[in-house]
Jmol script that loads the backbone (N, CA, C; Angstrom):
load data "model"
ATOM      1  N   MET A   1      78.457 100.534 -33.297  1.00  0.00           N
ATOM      2  CA  MET A   1      78.783 101.866 -32.808  1.00  0.00           C
ATOM      3  C   MET A   1      79.088 101.802 -31.307  1.00  0.00           C
ATOM      4  N   ASN A   2      80.127 102.500 -30.895  1.00  0.00           N
ATOM      5  CA  ASN A   2      80.525 102.509 -29.491  1.00  0.00           C
ATOM      6  C   ASN A   2      79.835 103.646 -28.742  1.00  0.00           C
ATOM      7  N   ASP A   3      79.613 103.427 -27.443  1.00  0.00           N
ATOM      8  CA  ASP A   3      78.934 104.408 -26.601  1.00  0.00           C
ATOM      9  C   ASP A   3      79.895 105.408 -25.965  1.00  0.00           C
ATOM     10  N   ILE A   4      81.140 104.979 -25.766  1.00  0.00           N
ATOM     11  CA  ILE A   4      82.151 105.814 -25.110  1.00  0.00           C
ATOM     12  C   ILE A   4      83.510 105.394 -25.670  1.00  0.00           C
ATOM     13  N   THR A   5      84.430 106.341 -25.731  1.00  0.00           N
ATOM     14  CA  THR A   5      85.772 106.005 -26.204  1.00  0.00           C
ATOM     15  C   THR A   5      86.815 106.408 -25.164  1.00  0.00           C
ATOM     16  N   PHE A   6      87.939 105.722 -25.225  1.00  0.00           N
ATOM     17  CA  PHE A   6      89.102 106.011 -24.389  1.00  0.00           C
ATOM     18  C   PHE A   6      90.324 106.083 -25.292  1.00  0.00           C
ATOM     19  N   PHE A   7      91.287 106.909 -24.897  1.00  0.00           N
ATOM     20  CA  PHE A   7      92.545 106.916 -25.628  1.00  0.00           C
ATOM     21  C   PHE A   7      93.157 105.520 -25.582  1.00  0.00           C
ATOM     22  N   GLN A   8      93.776 105.128 -26.672  1.00  0.00           N
ATOM     23  CA  GLN A   8      94.362 103.795 -26.803  1.00  0.00           C
ATOM     24  C   GLN A   8      95.313 103.474 -25.650  1.00  0.00           C
ATOM     25  N   ARG A   9      96.005 104.482 -25.125  1.00  0.00           N
ATOM     26  CA  ARG A   9      96.971 104.238 -24.050  1.00  0.00           C
ATOM     27  C   ARG A   9      96.310 103.695 -22.780  1.00  0.00           C
ATOM     28  N   PHE A  10      94.976 103.817 -22.653  1.00  0.00           N
ATOM     29  CA  PHE A  10      94.275 103.321 -21.468  1.00  0.00           C
ATOM     30  C   PHE A  10      93.667 101.930 -21.667  1.00  0.00           C
ATOM     31  N   GLU A  11      93.681 101.416 -22.884  1.00  0.00           N
ATOM     32  CA  GLU A  11      93.017 100.150 -23.197  1.00  0.00           C
ATOM     33  C   GLU A  11      93.483  98.998 -22.306  1.00  0.00           C
ATOM     34  N   ASN A  12      94.792  98.785 -22.187  1.00  0.00           N
ATOM     35  CA  ASN A  12      95.293  97.658 -21.398  1.00  0.00           C
ATOM     36  C   ASN A  12      94.889  97.764 -19.932  1.00  0.00           C
ATOM     37  N   ASP A  13      94.937  98.972 -19.365  1.00  0.00           N
ATOM     38  CA  ASP A  13      94.550  99.159 -17.965  1.00  0.00           C
ATOM     39  C   ASP A  13      93.068  98.873 -17.750  1.00  0.00           C
ATOM     40  N   ILE A  14      92.228  99.244 -18.703  1.00  0.00           N
ATOM     41  CA  ILE A  14      90.794  98.981 -18.577  1.00  0.00           C
ATOM     42  C   ILE A  14      90.527  97.484 -18.643  1.00  0.00           C
ATOM     43  N   VAL A  15      91.068  96.826 -19.640  1.00  0.00           N
ATOM     44  CA  VAL A  15      90.832  95.390 -19.825  1.00  0.00           C
ATOM     45  C   VAL A  15      91.408  94.577 -18.662  1.00  0.00           C
ATOM     46  N   ALA A  16      92.504  95.047 -18.070  1.00  0.00           N
ATOM     47  CA  ALA A  16      93.119  94.346 -16.931  1.00  0.00           C
ATOM     48  C   ALA A  16      92.450  94.695 -15.597  1.00  0.00           C
ATOM     49  N   GLY A  17      91.503  95.629 -15.610  1.00  0.00           N
ATOM     50  CA  GLY A  17      90.814  96.018 -14.385  1.00  0.00           C
ATOM     51  C   GLY A  17      91.588  96.984 -13.505  1.00  0.00           C
ATOM     52  N   ARG A  18      92.662  97.563 -14.035  1.00  0.00           N
ATOM     53  CA  ARG A  18      93.457  98.523 -13.253  1.00  0.00           C
ATOM     54  C   ARG A  18      92.884  99.937 -13.325  1.00  0.00           C
ATOM     55  N   LYS A  19      92.095 100.212 -14.337  1.00  0.00           N
ATOM     56  CA  LYS A  19      91.434 101.523 -14.495  1.00  0.00           C
ATOM     57  C   LYS A  19      89.934 101.284 -14.350  1.00  0.00           C
ATOM     58  N   THR A  20      89.332 101.877 -13.309  1.00  0.00           N
ATOM     59  CA  THR A  20      87.921 101.627 -13.014  1.00  0.00           C
ATOM     60  C   THR A  20      87.103 102.912 -12.918  1.00  0.00           C
ATOM     61  N   ILE A  21      87.675 104.003 -13.391  1.00  0.00           N
ATOM     62  CA  ILE A  21      87.011 105.301 -13.351  1.00  0.00           C
ATOM     63  C   ILE A  21      87.475 106.107 -14.558  1.00  0.00           C
ATOM     64  N   THR A  22      86.617 106.997 -15.009  1.00  0.00           N
ATOM     65  CA  THR A  22      87.019 107.961 -16.025  1.00  0.00           C
ATOM     66  C   THR A  22      86.438 109.310 -15.642  1.00  0.00           C
ATOM     67  N   LEU A  23      87.200 110.347 -15.868  1.00  0.00           N
ATOM     68  CA  LEU A  23      86.758 111.707 -15.573  1.00  0.00           C
ATOM     69  C   LEU A  23      86.424 112.381 -16.892  1.00  0.00           C
ATOM     70  N   ARG A  24      85.191 112.876 -17.002  1.00  0.00           N
ATOM     71  CA  ARG A  24      84.702 113.429 -18.257  1.00  0.00           C
ATOM     72  C   ARG A  24      84.058 114.794 -18.043  1.00  0.00           C
ATOM     73  N   ASP A  25      83.836 115.505 -19.145  1.00  0.00           N
ATOM     74  CA  ASP A  25      83.152 116.793 -19.056  1.00  0.00           C
ATOM     75  C   ASP A  25      81.639 116.554 -19.092  1.00  0.00           C
ATOM     76  N   ALA A  26      80.877 117.636 -19.016  1.00  0.00           N
ATOM     77  CA  ALA A  26      79.416 117.547 -18.933  1.00  0.00           C
ATOM     78  C   ALA A  26      78.779 116.841 -20.130  1.00  0.00           C
ATOM     79  N   SER A  27      79.431 116.889 -21.283  1.00  0.00           N
ATOM     80  CA  SER A  27      78.854 116.261 -22.475  1.00  0.00           C
ATOM     81  C   SER A  27      78.746 114.740 -22.335  1.00  0.00           C
ATOM     82  N   GLU A  28      79.479 114.152 -21.376  1.00  0.00           N
ATOM     83  CA  GLU A  28      79.410 112.706 -21.155  1.00  0.00           C
ATOM     84  C   GLU A  28      78.926 112.374 -19.745  1.00  0.00           C
ATOM     85  N   SER A  29      78.139 113.273 -19.165  1.00  0.00           N
ATOM     86  CA  SER A  29      77.642 113.067 -17.802  1.00  0.00           C
ATOM     87  C   SER A  29      76.269 112.403 -17.778  1.00  0.00           C
ATOM     88  N   HIS A  30      75.736 112.045 -18.938  1.00  0.00           N
ATOM     89  CA  HIS A  30      74.378 111.513 -19.039  1.00  0.00           C
ATOM     90  C   HIS A  30      74.257 110.016 -18.774  1.00  0.00           C
ATOM     91  N   PHE A  31      75.368 109.317 -18.611  1.00  0.00           N
ATOM     92  CA  PHE A  31      75.304 107.881 -18.358  1.00  0.00           C
ATOM     93  C   PHE A  31      74.697 107.625 -16.985  1.00  0.00           C
ATOM     94  N   THR A  32      74.077 106.451 -16.817  1.00  0.00           N
ATOM     95  CA  THR A  32      73.422 106.128 -15.552  1.00  0.00           C
ATOM     96  C   THR A  32      73.904 104.791 -15.006  1.00  0.00           C
ATOM     97  N   ALA A  33      73.827 104.654 -13.689  1.00  0.00           N
ATOM     98  CA  ALA A  33      74.235 103.413 -13.024  1.00  0.00           C
ATOM     99  C   ALA A  33      73.468 102.235 -13.615  1.00  0.00           C
ATOM    100  N   GLY A  34      74.193 101.146 -13.870  1.00  0.00           N
ATOM    101  CA  GLY A  34      73.603  99.946 -14.442  1.00  0.00           C
ATOM    102  C   GLY A  34      73.653  99.887 -15.954  1.00  0.00           C
ATOM    103  N   GLN A  35      73.943 101.004 -16.578  1.00  0.00           N
ATOM    104  CA  GLN A  35      74.007 101.064 -18.046  1.00  0.00           C
ATOM    105  C   GLN A  35      75.269 100.354 -18.531  1.00  0.00           C
ATOM    106  N   GLN A  36      75.125  99.496 -19.534  1.00  0.00           N
ATOM    107  CA  GLN A  36      76.277  98.843 -20.143  1.00  0.00           C
ATOM    108  C   GLN A  36      76.655  99.604 -21.402  1.00  0.00           C
ATOM    109  N   LEU A  37      77.960  99.858 -21.539  1.00  0.00           N
ATOM    110  CA  LEU A  37      78.467 100.668 -22.643  1.00  0.00           C
ATOM    111  C   LEU A  37      79.482  99.896 -23.471  1.00  0.00           C
ATOM    112  N   ARG A  38      79.336  99.988 -24.782  1.00  0.00           N
ATOM    113  CA  ARG A  38      80.367  99.475 -25.687  1.00  0.00           C
ATOM    114  C   ARG A  38      81.501 100.489 -25.685  1.00  0.00           C
ATOM    115  N   VAL A  39      82.724 100.008 -25.548  1.00  0.00           N
ATOM    116  CA  VAL A  39      83.884 100.887 -25.432  1.00  0.00           C
ATOM    117  C   VAL A  39      84.782 100.731 -26.652  1.00  0.00           C
ATOM    118  N   GLY A  40      85.154 101.875 -27.223  1.00  0.00           N
ATOM    119  CA  GLY A  40      86.057 101.878 -28.359  1.00  0.00           C
ATOM    120  C   GLY A  40      87.271 102.749 -28.092  1.00  0.00           C
ATOM    121  N   ARG A  41      88.279 102.580 -28.934  1.00  0.00           N
ATOM    122  CA  ARG A  41      89.467 103.440 -28.862  1.00  0.00           C
ATOM    123  C   ARG A  41      89.145 104.777 -29.507  1.00  0.00           C
ATOM    124  N   TYR A  42      89.575 105.850 -28.890  1.00  0.00           N
ATOM    125  CA  TYR A  42      89.332 107.206 -29.397  1.00  0.00           C
ATOM    126  C   TYR A  42      89.943 107.391 -30.789  1.00  0.00           C
ATOM    127  N   GLU A  43      91.143 106.848 -30.974  1.00  0.00           N
ATOM    128  CA  GLU A  43      91.886 107.091 -32.208  1.00  0.00           C
ATOM    129  C   GLU A  43      91.226 106.481 -33.444  1.00  0.00           C
ATOM    130  N   ASP A  44      90.612 105.279 -33.294  1.00  0.00           N
ATOM    131  CA  ASP A  44      90.047 104.614 -34.476  1.00  0.00           C
ATOM    132  C   ASP A  44      88.648 104.038 -34.243  1.00  0.00           C
ATOM    133  N   ASP A  45      88.088 104.241 -33.054  1.00  0.00           N
ATOM    134  CA  ASP A  45      86.742 103.788 -32.675  1.00  0.00           C
ATOM    135  C   ASP A  45      86.572 102.271 -32.753  1.00  0.00           C
ATOM    136  N   VAL A  46      87.656 101.513 -32.694  1.00  0.00           N
ATOM    137  CA  VAL A  46      87.568 100.052 -32.702  1.00  0.00           C
ATOM    138  C   VAL A  46      87.112  99.588 -31.310  1.00  0.00           C
ATOM    139  N   TYR A  47      86.072  98.762 -31.291  1.00  0.00           N
ATOM    140  CA  TYR A  47      85.535  98.200 -30.048  1.00  0.00           C
ATOM    141  C   TYR A  47      86.579  97.343 -29.349  1.00  0.00           C
ATOM    142  N   PHE A  48      86.705  97.473 -28.006  1.00  0.00           N
ATOM    143  CA  PHE A  48      87.612  96.575 -27.291  1.00  0.00           C
ATOM    144  C   PHE A  48      87.047  95.991 -26.005  1.00  0.00           C
ATOM    145  N   CYS A  49      85.928  96.492 -25.497  1.00  0.00           N
ATOM    146  CA  CYS A  49      85.325  95.865 -24.312  1.00  0.00           C
ATOM    147  C   CYS A  49      83.951  96.462 -24.047  1.00  0.00           C
ATOM    148  N   THR A  50      83.281  95.884 -23.057  1.00  0.00           N
ATOM    149  CA  THR A  50      82.008  96.404 -22.563  1.00  0.00           C
ATOM    150  C   THR A  50      82.176  96.673 -21.079  1.00  0.00           C
ATOM    151  N   ILE A  51      81.694  97.830 -20.626  1.00  0.00           N
ATOM    152  CA  ILE A  51      81.754  98.182 -19.207  1.00  0.00           C
ATOM    153  C   ILE A  51      80.334  98.445 -18.702  1.00  0.00           C
ATOM    154  N   GLU A  52      80.171  98.354 -17.380  1.00  0.00           N
ATOM    155  CA  GLU A  52      78.912  98.719 -16.751  1.00  0.00           C
ATOM    156  C   GLU A  52      79.156  99.912 -15.843  1.00  0.00           C
ATOM    157  N   VAL A  53      78.323 100.934 -15.981  1.00  0.00           N
ATOM    158  CA  VAL A  53      78.446 102.134 -15.164  1.00  0.00           C
ATOM    159  C   VAL A  53      77.987 101.816 -13.737  1.00  0.00           C
ATOM    160  N   VAL A  54      78.837 102.123 -12.766  1.00  0.00           N
ATOM    161  CA  VAL A  54      78.513 101.938 -11.353  1.00  0.00           C
ATOM    162  C   VAL A  54      77.904 103.223 -10.799  1.00  0.00           C
ATOM    163  N   SER A  55      78.503 104.364 -11.137  1.00  0.00           N
ATOM    164  CA  SER A  55      77.994 105.656 -10.669  1.00  0.00           C
ATOM    165  C   SER A  55      78.547 106.783 -11.524  1.00  0.00           C
ATOM    166  N   VAL A  56      77.854 107.913 -11.497  1.00  0.00           N
ATOM    167  CA  VAL A  56      78.297 109.142 -12.145  1.00  0.00           C
ATOM    168  C   VAL A  56      78.124 110.253 -11.124  1.00  0.00           C
ATOM    169  N   THR A  57      79.249 110.887 -10.760  1.00  0.00           N
ATOM    170  CA  THR A  57      79.244 111.884  -9.690  1.00  0.00           C
ATOM    171  C   THR A  57      80.016 113.130 -10.123  1.00  0.00           C
ATOM    172  N   PRO A  58      79.432 114.324  -9.918  1.00  0.00           N
ATOM    173  CA  PRO A  58      80.201 115.537 -10.223  1.00  0.00           C
ATOM    174  C   PRO A  58      81.380 115.683  -9.262  1.00  0.00           C
ATOM    175  N   VAL A  59      82.496 116.177  -9.782  1.00  0.00           N
ATOM    176  CA  VAL A  59      83.678 116.404  -8.956  1.00  0.00           C
ATOM    177  C   VAL A  59      84.462 117.575  -9.548  1.00  0.00           C
ATOM    178  N   ALA A  60      84.881 118.479  -8.681  1.00  0.00           N
ATOM    179  CA  ALA A  60      85.696 119.613  -9.124  1.00  0.00           C
ATOM    180  C   ALA A  60      87.154 119.169  -9.203  1.00  0.00           C
ATOM    181  N   LEU A  61      87.897 119.785 -10.094  1.00  0.00           N
ATOM    182  CA  LEU A  61      89.305 119.447 -10.280  1.00  0.00           C
ATOM    183  C   LEU A  61      90.072 119.496  -8.959  1.00  0.00           C
ATOM    184  N   ASP A  62      89.813 120.511  -8.139  1.00  0.00           N
ATOM    185  CA  ASP A  62      90.544 120.632  -6.873  1.00  0.00           C
ATOM    186  C   ASP A  62      90.048 119.673  -5.793  1.00  0.00           C
ATOM    187  N   GLN A  63      89.021 118.884  -6.073  1.00  0.00           N
ATOM    188  CA  GLN A  63      88.517 117.880  -5.133  1.00  0.00           C
ATOM    189  C   GLN A  63      89.040 116.482  -5.450  1.00  0.00           C
ATOM    190  N   LEU A  64      89.821 116.356  -6.508  1.00  0.00           N
ATOM    191  CA  LEU A  64      90.360 115.043  -6.847  1.00  0.00           C
ATOM    192  C   LEU A  64      91.308 114.572  -5.750  1.00  0.00           C
ATOM    193  N   THR A  65      91.249 113.279  -5.476  1.00  0.00           N
ATOM    194  CA  THR A  65      92.034 112.699  -4.388  1.00  0.00           C
ATOM    195  C   THR A  65      92.952 111.597  -4.909  1.00  0.00           C
ATOM    196  N   ASP A  66      93.780 111.097  -4.008  1.00  0.00           N
ATOM    197  CA  ASP A  66      94.637 109.961  -4.347  1.00  0.00           C
ATOM    198  C   ASP A  66      93.791 108.746  -4.734  1.00  0.00           C
ATOM    199  N   GLU A  67      92.598 108.630  -4.164  1.00  0.00           N
ATOM    200  CA  GLU A  67      91.712 107.510  -4.511  1.00  0.00           C
ATOM    201  C   GLU A  67      91.250 107.612  -5.965  1.00  0.00           C
ATOM    202  N   HIS A  68      90.887 108.800  -6.418  1.00  0.00           N
ATOM    203  CA  HIS A  68      90.548 108.973  -7.839  1.00  0.00           C
ATOM    204  C   HIS A  68      91.734 108.550  -8.710  1.00  0.00           C
ATOM    205  N   ALA A  69      92.919 108.997  -8.323  1.00  0.00           N
ATOM    206  CA  ALA A  69      94.129 108.672  -9.087  1.00  0.00           C
ATOM    207  C   ALA A  69      94.374 107.168  -9.095  1.00  0.00           C
ATOM    208  N   ARG A  70      94.186 106.504  -7.942  1.00  0.00           N
ATOM    209  CA  ARG A  70      94.377 105.053  -7.872  1.00  0.00           C
ATOM    210  C   ARG A  70      93.420 104.354  -8.829  1.00  0.00           C
ATOM    211  N   GLN A  71      92.168 104.818  -8.877  1.00  0.00           N
ATOM    212  CA  GLN A  71      91.169 104.220  -9.764  1.00  0.00           C
ATOM    213  C   GLN A  71      91.505 104.464 -11.233  1.00  0.00           C
ATOM    214  N   GLU A  72      92.291 105.499 -11.504  1.00  0.00           N
ATOM    215  CA  GLU A  72      92.747 105.788 -12.868  1.00  0.00           C
ATOM    216  C   GLU A  72      94.073 105.076 -13.169  1.00  0.00           C
ATOM    217  N   ASN A  73      94.642 104.402 -12.165  1.00  0.00           N
ATOM    218  CA  ASN A  73      95.947 103.751 -12.260  1.00  0.00           C
ATOM    219  C   ASN A  73      97.049 104.768 -12.546  1.00  0.00           C
ATOM    220  N   MET A  74      96.996 105.896 -11.793  1.00  0.00           N
ATOM    221  CA  MET A  74      97.976 106.972 -11.924  1.00  0.00           C
ATOM    222  C   MET A  74      98.243 107.565 -10.541  1.00  0.00           C
ATOM    223  N   THR A  75      99.239 108.436 -10.483  1.00  0.00           N
ATOM    224  CA  THR A  75      99.423 109.265  -9.294  1.00  0.00           C
ATOM    225  C   THR A  75      98.526 110.485  -9.453  1.00  0.00           C
ATOM    226  N   LEU A  76      98.268 111.199  -8.362  1.00  0.00           N
ATOM    227  CA  LEU A  76      97.426 112.392  -8.442  1.00  0.00           C
ATOM    228  C   LEU A  76      98.035 113.463  -9.362  1.00  0.00           C
ATOM    229  N   PRO A  77      99.348 113.737  -9.281  1.00  0.00           N
ATOM    230  CA  PRO A  77      99.929 114.710 -10.220  1.00  0.00           C
ATOM    231  C   PRO A  77      99.784 114.270 -11.684  1.00  0.00           C
ATOM    232  N   GLU A  78      99.966 112.970 -11.961  1.00  0.00           N
ATOM    233  CA  GLU A  78      99.792 112.467 -13.330  1.00  0.00           C
ATOM    234  C   GLU A  78      98.355 112.668 -13.793  1.00  0.00           C
ATOM    235  N   LEU A  79      97.413 112.366 -12.911  1.00  0.00           N
ATOM    236  CA  LEU A  79      96.000 112.505 -13.253  1.00  0.00           C
ATOM    237  C   LEU A  79      95.657 113.953 -13.590  1.00  0.00           C
ATOM    238  N   LYS A  80      96.112 114.868 -12.757  1.00  0.00           N
ATOM    239  CA  LYS A  80      95.822 116.284 -13.007  1.00  0.00           C
ATOM    240  C   LYS A  80      96.471 116.763 -14.306  1.00  0.00           C
ATOM    241  N   GLU A  81      97.637 116.232 -14.629  1.00  0.00           N
ATOM    242  CA  GLU A  81      98.319 116.596 -15.875  1.00  0.00           C
ATOM    243  C   GLU A  81      97.532 116.089 -17.085  1.00  0.00           C
ATOM    244  N   VAL A  82      97.055 114.844 -17.017  1.00  0.00           N
ATOM    245  CA  VAL A  82      96.270 114.268 -18.118  1.00  0.00           C
ATOM    246  C   VAL A  82      94.976 115.055 -18.318  1.00  0.00           C
ATOM    247  N   ILE A  83      94.309 115.397 -17.225  1.00  0.00           N
ATOM    248  CA  ILE A  83      93.067 116.167 -17.330  1.00  0.00           C
ATOM    249  C   ILE A  83      93.331 117.530 -17.964  1.00  0.00           C
ATOM    250  N   ALA A  84      94.425 118.168 -17.566  1.00  0.00           N
ATOM    251  CA  ALA A  84      94.775 119.475 -18.134  1.00  0.00           C
ATOM    252  C   ALA A  84      95.037 119.373 -19.640  1.00  0.00           C
ATOM    253  N   GLU A  85      95.598 118.246 -20.091  1.00  0.00           N
ATOM    254  CA  GLU A  85      95.852 118.037 -21.521  1.00  0.00           C
ATOM    255  C   GLU A  85      94.543 117.828 -22.286  1.00  0.00           C
ATOM    256  N   ILE A  86      93.650 117.025 -21.715  1.00  0.00           N
ATOM    257  CA  ILE A  86      92.408 116.659 -22.400  1.00  0.00           C
ATOM    258  C   ILE A  86      91.363 117.766 -22.298  1.00  0.00           C
ATOM    259  N   TYR A  87      91.257 118.368 -21.113  1.00  0.00           N
ATOM    260  CA  TYR A  87      90.241 119.400 -20.845  1.00  0.00           C
ATOM    261  C   TYR A  87      90.903 120.667 -20.302  1.00  0.00           C
ATOM    262  N   PRO A  88      91.677 121.365 -21.110  1.00  0.00           N
ATOM    263  CA  PRO A  88      92.372 122.557 -20.606  1.00  0.00           C
ATOM    264  C   PRO A  88      91.396 123.601 -20.061  1.00  0.00           C
ATOM    265  N   GLY A  89      91.674 124.064 -18.837  1.00  0.00           N
ATOM    266  CA  GLY A  89      90.877 125.119 -18.220  1.00  0.00           C
ATOM    267  C   GLY A  89      89.573 124.656 -17.598  1.00  0.00           C
ATOM    268  N   LEU A  90      89.234 123.385 -17.721  1.00  0.00           N
ATOM    269  CA  LEU A  90      87.975 122.877 -17.174  1.00  0.00           C
ATOM    270  C   LEU A  90      88.142 122.510 -15.707  1.00  0.00           C
ATOM    271  N   ASN A  91      87.219 122.950 -14.869  1.00  0.00           N
ATOM    272  CA  ASN A  91      87.279 122.657 -13.444  1.00  0.00           C
ATOM    273  C   ASN A  91      86.184 121.687 -13.007  1.00  0.00           C
ATOM    274  N   GLU A  92      85.052 121.664 -13.700  1.00  0.00           N
ATOM    275  CA  GLU A  92      83.931 120.803 -13.325  1.00  0.00           C
ATOM    276  C   GLU A  92      83.960 119.530 -14.169  1.00  0.00           C
ATOM    277  N   LEU A  93      84.127 118.403 -13.489  1.00  0.00           N
ATOM    278  CA  LEU A  93      84.216 117.110 -14.155  1.00  0.00           C
ATOM    279  C   LEU A  93      83.156 116.167 -13.602  1.00  0.00           C
ATOM    280  N   TYR A  94      83.031 115.016 -14.235  1.00  0.00           N
ATOM    281  CA  TYR A  94      82.142 113.961 -13.759  1.00  0.00           C
ATOM    282  C   TYR A  94      82.959 112.681 -13.647  1.00  0.00           C
ATOM    283  N   ALA A  95      82.919 112.070 -12.467  1.00  0.00           N
ATOM    284  CA  ALA A  95      83.615 110.807 -12.234  1.00  0.00           C
ATOM    285  C   ALA A  95      82.658 109.683 -12.589  1.00  0.00           C
ATOM    286  N   ILE A  96      83.009 108.934 -13.609  1.00  0.00           N
ATOM    287  CA  ILE A  96      82.212 107.785 -14.033  1.00  0.00           C
ATOM    288  C   ILE A  96      82.956 106.546 -13.560  1.00  0.00           C
ATOM    289  N   VAL A  97      82.391 105.892 -12.541  1.00  0.00           N
ATOM    290  CA  VAL A  97      82.966 104.655 -12.016  1.00  0.00           C
ATOM    291  C   VAL A  97      82.345 103.508 -12.810  1.00  0.00           C
ATOM    292  N   PHE A  98      83.184 102.554 -13.208  1.00  0.00           N
ATOM    293  CA  PHE A  98      82.675 101.449 -14.036  1.00  0.00           C
ATOM    294  C   PHE A  98      83.337 100.134 -13.658  1.00  0.00           C
ATOM    295  N   SER A  99      82.715  99.035 -14.085  1.00  0.00           N
ATOM    296  CA  SER A  99      83.305  97.711 -13.934  1.00  0.00           C
ATOM    297  C   SER A  99      83.326  97.048 -15.301  1.00  0.00           C
ATOM    298  N   LEU A 100      84.290  96.188 -15.498  1.00  0.00           N
ATOM    299  CA  LEU A 100      84.454  95.494 -16.768  1.00  0.00           C
ATOM    300  C   LEU A 100      83.434  94.351 -16.858  1.00  0.00           C
ATOM    301  N   VAL A 101      82.688  94.309 -17.958  1.00  0.00           N
ATOM    302  CA  VAL A 101      81.713  93.237 -18.194  1.00  0.00           C
ATOM    303  C   VAL A 101      82.304  92.204 -19.137  1.00  0.00           C
ATOM    304  N   TYR A 102      82.899  92.692 -20.256  1.00  0.00           N
ATOM    305  CA  TYR A 102      83.476  91.795 -21.255  1.00  0.00           C
ATOM    306  C   TYR A 102      84.662  92.484 -21.897  1.00  0.00           C
ATOM    307  N   PRO A 103      85.780  91.856 -22.094  1.00  0.00           N
ATOM    308  CA  PRO A 103      86.079  90.472 -21.691  1.00  0.00           C
ATOM    309  C   PRO A 103      86.512  90.409 -20.232  1.00  0.00           C
ATOM    310  N   LYS A 104      86.313  89.265 -19.628  1.00  0.00           N
ATOM    311  CA  LYS A 104      86.771  89.025 -18.256  1.00  0.00           C
ATOM    312  C   LYS A 104      87.671  87.839 -18.239  1.00  0.00           C
TER     313      LYS A 104
END
end "model"
wireframe off; spacefill off
backbone 0.3
color backbone group
């Protein structure tokens, strides 16, 4: 069983280390620094890597910066568009910073 899932379109960026953050709603804000998570694809829940949580920090949609976007391997407008698609109308998010444990 996986602890967290990502859309399949993000798999390559995560495994390559280009995506090192995820923005989630309150239902996934319970992770803690140092916790290792099995990661699966959202579409089929197939495991593809293990990550370690570096930090979990609340962030408002209007506080997102170019640095958040860089960590997502996107531009800031792209990031805001993706968030609007996944979490329409949501303003309070949690930035989960992570590092890749396996595979490396």
